[in-house]
N, C-alpha and C positions, 0 to 999 in steps of 0.2 A: 633604474629601472630592478637592479639588485635586490632593494628594499622594500617589492611587489610582497615576494611570501613572508617576510615578517608584518608586514602590514596585514594580513590575512589570518596569520596567525594572531594576532592581538584581539582581530575581533571574534573570530573563534573563542578565543579563550573568555572574554570580555562575555559571551554570549552564555559559555559553560559556567559561567560563574566564577573564575581563577583568574587571580591577576598576576600575565606575566611579566620577567624581568621588564621587557622592555617596554612595557607600558607605565603611561604617566600617570600615578593615582589621582582621583577626583577627590574634590574635594568641596564640602556645602558652604555654602557663601548665601549669609542671612542681607540680603537685600533691602529688608524691612517691613514693614506693612503698607501696602497698598489701597486704600478703601477698607470700608468697615466691611467685618464679615459677620454671617448670620450662621445660626445652624440649620440643618437640615432637617424640614420637620417638615413629615408627611400622614395625614390623617389614614389611619386604617379604613378603607373600603368598607370593609365588614361593618365596618361602627358608623362609617357613613351611612348605609344602606339602613342599618337598623335603626338611625336616627330621623330618617326620612320616612320611613316605615309607622314606627311609634307616632311620629308628628300627623302622620297620616289616618291612621286609627283614632287619634286623639279630637280632630277635629271632624272625623267623621266621612272622610275625602275617601280612606279603602275601600268601606262599604260601598259606596257608591261605583269604585272603580271594579269592584269584586261585581257587584252586579250589572256592570256595562259588560262586562268580558263574557259572564254567563248569558246574557242575552246572544252577541255576537254570534259565540259556540252553537247556542239554541237556533239562531236564523242560518247558522251555515251546515247543520244538521237536516235540518227542517228542509234548506232550499239550496245544496250544493253551488259549487261553482260550476257554469257552463264548461262543457267540453271546448275548447276555441277550433274556430275552424272548419266545425259540422255545419254545413246550409241543406238548406230542401231539395232535395233532387228534382229533378229540370227534366231527368231522361231514365229510363231504365237501364240498368250495366249491371253484368253479371260475370265471374270469373272463379278459377279452382284456389286454392289455398292447399297446400300439403301439410300438415303438422308435422310432417316428420323431423322430429332432429339428431345431429351429428355429435356423439359424448365427446367431449373434448380431452378427456381424462378417464382411466381406470375409475370404475365405482366399484367399492368391495364393502358386505356387510360386515359387522361388528368381530367375525371371525375370520375375516380376511379372505373370506369366499370370492371371486369374481362374481359380480354380477353385470356387469357392462363393460366391454374393451372399448378403449381410445378410438376412435374414429368407427365406431359402429354405429349405424345407422335405425333410428326406434321410432315408430310410426304408431301413438298411442291407439290410434284406433283398431290397431292388430290386437290390441287385450281388450280394450271397452269400447263401447256405443255409444254415441253421442245422443240422449233418448229424449230432448228438449229441443228446439227450433229455437234460435236465440235470437229476439228481436229489438233491434237499435230504434228508438224514437227521439223526438220532440216531445217531451211532456206538456209545453205551452202551447203543440198546436194540437186542436182536435181533431183533426182528419187525420194526425197519425197516431193521435190513444185510439180512435174509432177501428183504423187498420189493424192497429195489436188487439185489440179485443175480438176482431173476428177473425183470428189467425188462428184460436183455439184457447184452453185453459191453463192451469199452471204446469197439468201434468202434462201439456205438450206445449206450451211454452214459458219462454224465461220472457220478461220483456224489461229492458235495461233500457234505463233515459240517458240522454245527452244534455237536458236541460230540463230545467222542473221541479216541482216537489214531488219525490215519491210519498209522502205522507198524505198529500191532497190525496192523490191519484188512489192510491190504495184506499183510503175514505170512501170516495164516491165509484169506486169498482167492485169494491170487496174480492180485492184478489193482490197479490205480492208483487213489488214491482221495487227494481234495482238499480241504480245509478253506474256508470263507466267515469269510477274517479280517478280523474287526471288524465281520462284519455286512454287509458291501457288499452283495454282490449278494441277500441277502436283504429288504434294505433295498428295493433298486430295484425289485425284484418284488414287493414289499406280502407277502413270508411270513412269518405268525406261526408255524404251525402246522406239523410236520412228522410223515408223511412229504409230501415234496411235488414236485413235478414241472413242468418249462416244456419245452414243446415249438413249433415253430413249425407253425404253421397259415396258408396263403398269405402276405400282407403282415403277420402277423399273428403275436404268440405267444400259445400257452393256458397258464396258471397254474393247477395244481391241487393243493389239499390230500388228503389222502384220510386217513379212519379207521380205523385199524386194529381187527381183531377181535381181542383177546387182549392188545393194546399198554395201556402205561398208559393212555394216557389214553381209551382204550372204557369 
């Protein structure tokens, strides 16, 4: 037990790079060569990529890949990915949506003046009004498109699609159509079925889903 402090001290000394008097010096021993050794040769990744691109360019495959990629991008723009989980309404339902937000931390301008304090509740409708009614539709469902067209023109409504091609409908109806990319708006308002609408009533928003007669959900 008396040797324990010396053993610990020896370990600390070895870690620190100092050989203490009570340590036994270590000697290198040549055990000879076991097996064949090769140098580590690893090709540069950029060189590999560059070589493959040059090969693809020479064979014409690069142009083919670029054209295929451009077609995919064009197809996605013309017809965005449908919003998942949205189905045709089978019953009418309506609810209130309060757009008020709570400020998490102080907001100041570039001069340090306080604009909004942490904990403050701000309702955007206190400052601005929603001039257009938002309409959410399945653009591939003719009855929903007709429902949206009957709600008013671009000055009164903004038609937002969850499925279909906005460009095809713009060409057919000669008006603007929008798309709820990644379902951000429908998720925000809690919309699960179409057609649906969002309109202002005082300081809150009224969200409604409407079951259409003759629609797929009816």
